[in-house]
Structure formats: structure tokens, C-alpha cells
N, C-alpha and C positions, 0 to 999 in steps of 0.2 A: 598209586603213584601217578604223577602227571606225565602225559605223553611228551616225548621228545621229537624233535625234527629229524627225519631220516635224511642223512646227507646224500644218499644215493638218488632219491626221487623227490626230495624237498617237501614231502607230505608228512603229516603227523604219524608217528609210529606208535603202535599199540603197546609195545613192551619196553621196559627199562632194562638196560644191560649194565648194571652197576656192580656185578659180582666180582669182576676182576679176572674171571676165567669161565670158560664155556659151561662147565657142569654146574657151577653155582648160579650162573644166569638162568639155566634151565630150571633149577629149583625155585627160582623167584618168579615163576609164572603163576603164582597164587598171590593175589593182593590181599593185604591185611590178614596174613596167614593165621595169626594168633587171636584174631577177633572172634566174637561169637558167630559172626556170619562172614567167613572169608569169601573172597571173590575169585572164582576159577576163571583163568584167562585162556585156557585151552578147552574150548567147548566143542570143537569140531576138528576134523583133519585139516581143514583150511587154516584154522588158527595155528596148528602145529607147523604147517608149511610156512605160514607167514613169519612165525618166530624163527624158523630155520633160515629164512632169507635174511631177516634183520640181523641174525647172529652170523651171517656170512658163511653158513654151511653150504648153502645153495645160492644160485643166481636167479634173477627174475624169470628167465626163460625155463629154468629147471623147475621152479615153483609151478609155473603154468602146466608143464608136462605132468608133474605129480598130481595136480588138481584134476586134470583130465582123466588120469588113471584112477584116481579116487572116485570120480563120478561114475566110471564104468564098473568099479568094484567097491560098492558102498559097504558091503559087509566086511571086506578085508580092511578098508579104511577105518571102520569102527574098531576092529580088533587092534589095529596099529595104535589108534588113539588110546585105547584101554591099556595097551602095553606101555605106551609112552608115559602115561600118568603113573602106572605102577613103578616104572623105572625112576621117574622123577621123585616119587615119595620115598623110595628106598635110598636114593642118593641124598635126599634132604635129611632123612633120619641119621644116615651115616655121618654126615658132616656137622649136623646140629649136635649129635652126640660127642663129636670131637671138640666142638666149640664150647660146650657147656662146662665140663664134660659129662658124658653118660655112657652107658653100655651100648656098643654097636652090635646089633642083632645079626646072628648068622644068616637068618632068612633074607635080610637086606643085602648082605654080601653075596648071597647066592643069586639074587635077582640081578645085581650088577655084574657078577661074573658071567652069567649066562649071556647077557648082551655083549660083554667084552669079548667073550670067546667067538661069538658070531662076527663081531667086527674084525677080530684078529685074523680070521680066515679070509677076509676080503680086502686086506690092505697090502700094498706092494710098494717097493722102491722104484722110482722112475729117475732115469738119468737125463739131465739137461746140460749138454756139453760137458763142463767140468764140475757141475753141481748135481746134487741129488735131492729128491723130495719124496714124501709119502703121497700115495694116490689110492683112492678106493677103486677096486677092480669090479667092473660089471655091476655097478650099483644103480644104474638108471631105472631099471624096472622094479626095484624094490621100494615099496612105499615106506618101509621102516629104515631105510639106509640113513636117513637124517638123524637117527638115534645113535649110530655107530660112533661119530666123533664125540658125542656126549659121554658115552661109556669110556672111550679112550681118555678123554679129558679127566674124568673122575679117577681112573686108574693112575694116571700120571700125577694127579694132585696127591693121591694117597701115598705115593712113593717118593714125593719130592720134599725138599726142605721148606716149601711154602705151606705145608700142612699146618705148621704151628701158627700160621698167620690167619687161619680160618676164624671168622667171627660171625656172631649173630647180632643183627640190629638191636640196639637197646631200647628202641621205641616200643611202647607198651603192646601194640597190636600188630606190629610189622612182622617180625620173625624172619626177615630176609637174611641170606648169607652173603658174605663177601670176604675178600682177602684184604687184610690190613697191611698196606704198604707205607703207612705213615712212619716218619723217622723214629718216633719213640713208641710206636705200636699202640697208640692211644685212641685210634678211630673208634667211635661208638655207634655211628649210624650208617645205614646203607647209602644215604644221601643227606647232606647237610641242609639243602634247600627244601626238603620235604620233611622227613622224619626228624632231623635235627632241629629245624625251626619249630615244628609242632611241639617237640619235647620241651624246648626252651619256653614257649608260651605257656605250656601246662605248668611248668615249675614256677614261672613268674606268677601265674594265677594263684597257685597254692600258697606261695609266700605272702601274697596279698591277703588271702583269707586268714592266714595265721597271724598277721600283724594288725588285723582290723580291731578296733576298740570294741569291747564287749558292752552290751547294753545292760 
């Protein structure tokens, strides 16, 4: 996918956030997922932290703190990255199975539930005058705390009416997931300007071949 401009720092962003919800954006950190050679976008803990900042899970100063901790604890950072990818793939298979549809594996639900239970133990309600909000408790020292909102997002989507809006991009090699909020629920592509346009060009080319005079 083409990089977008990050409105926070005006620099090109590595990740496309077109899923419509946090957990689907996380599954879309593999480019051309259904191609013969998909492109992994999370190749280091730094990539994971950059995605979390772009997804507004953390702020720029928190990203830098996490990167310093990751530098001091490289083995732990590698374990967290491995866990993040395992969680991402489990969430992808769950929602791809719902979009297609196909069987949702118990092993994938177990992976999601394990992270969700960890997240549930660390979330608390905070009062702000007459309003209330959720806040993660004592998360600053945990390299994997950026995964907790992802697990919570997946759990919320699975139990919400938006579940029936989960779609998989119709482009041949994409495979990205998104929520279809179109009026007649007819959205086919993760993004019209990329996958949609490529698909239209491909179909136009095939129609041209089909209509060519035979020699």
C-alpha cells in the first residue's frame, strides 16, 4: 500500500490504517498478504512501536521510552515481537473466517483470550470531574502493553453488531480486512485508490483481451 502523510508529524507513515477499527488495522500489517511473497511490515520491535504510535495507542515520547527499554532488553523485545505476530495472525484468521465465512479455530480464540485476560487485569476506570474513561494501569514498563488495546478491540468487535460488517478486500493479492460502513454494504476494497483502481485496470485489460480480433 502507498504510504500516507502522518498528520501528527507531517512525515510519510509506514502503515495504512484503513481497517476501520484497531484490531483490523493490526491484521493489515502484512502487505499483499495473499500474494506468493507477502511483505511483512513488522520486522522489529521498533516497527511494532511505530505502528502503535501511528495507531495512537502511544504517544511519541512513550514510543521513545519503549525503544530505549527494548534496546536494553533485546531478547525480551524479540519475544514480544514474536508474540505480537502470533496474536496478529490469530486475529486475522478469526475475522477472515467470519468474513468468508470459514471455521474459527479454538487455538486462535485461545491466543486472543490469553492476551485479552492479560489486558483485562491491567485496565481501570478513571474519573475526570463528571466523566469517566478507561486507562491502562502501570503499563509503562511492559514492552507488550501496546498489544492490550488490540486484544480488547478484537473482543469488542466480536461481541458487537459491527461483526457482520467485517469484509476482506476483493483484490486478488491483498487480503486486508476492514469494516464496511457503506450505505448498502457493498464496499469491496480496503482502499479505492489502491486496490480498487488496480482491480479496475485488471478487469479492463482482461475485457480488452477478450474483445481482440482473432488472427
